[in-house]
C-alpha positions, 0 to 999 in steps of 0.5 A: 500500500505504501509502495503504491502511494509513493509511486502515485505521488511521484517519489519512486521512478515510473515503472513501465510494463517491459512487454507493453506494445509500442508503435513506431512510425517510420514512414518517409515524408511524401515526395511530390511526383508531378503537378498537372493543370486540369481543365475539367468541369466535373459535372456529375458524380455517381456513387456505387456499391458492388458485392464481389464474390470471388472464389479460387479453387482446384478441381477434384480437391476438397474445399476444406483443403484448398480453397479461397473465397472472398465476399467483398463490399466495394464502395466507389465513385465515378466522375463525369466531366467535360474537358474544356481544354479540348475546346478550340476558338471555332467552338464558340460563336456569337451573333453580331447583335450579341444576343445569341451564342452557340457553343460546341463541346466535347462529349462528357467522359468518365473517370475510372472508379475510385474505390473508397477503402474507408467504406469498403470491407471484406464481408466474409472470407473462407480459406482452405487448410493449405491456403492458411498454412501457406500464409504462415510461410509467406503468403501473398501480400497482394492477395486482395489486390485482385478483389479491389481491381474487380470491384473497380472494374464492375463499378466503372462498367456500371457507371457507363451504363447508368446514364451519368454522362447524360446527366453531365451534359445536362448540368454543363448546359445549365451552368453555361446557359446561366453564365451566358445569360448573366453576360446578356445573351438571350439565345444560347445553344450548347451541343456536345460532339463525340470526337 
């Protein structure tokens, strides 16, 4: 009791658990690889979720012995943008009286899916006995990379079929119409051309 009270008061040196877990961060500082000037107008963004069910097994070998199955819930976004850097001088024309304007823009493009790893997660994972044993002796550090890539591919494909490019056209048209009306134009035509 006296020993604990003297340590609480601070008369004895602080005793630490020699087996306590310690964390050391040896991360190197980030290095800037490049900077790019962007001329994109992001006109729409789609948020998607996909459940990836990927199984790898061997024929004629029991699943409990050699099998890998992963259920992964992937959450990601795809942006639809118009590249204003592709607009030439001939793409914008105005009437002599200054009341009408015609703009010809490149069709919207979609980015590849950006997987949100903070909200994506492995729902279930089954591994055979030999798979687990192999993990003890090395394993594959990039094992989940295939699941992530498959989720990104499925989200990108879903975005291409979802009509997000049409939404981007509509939003770009509204933005430019509002901008040109504020400049005094009354008749505004915005068209999109596929290169």
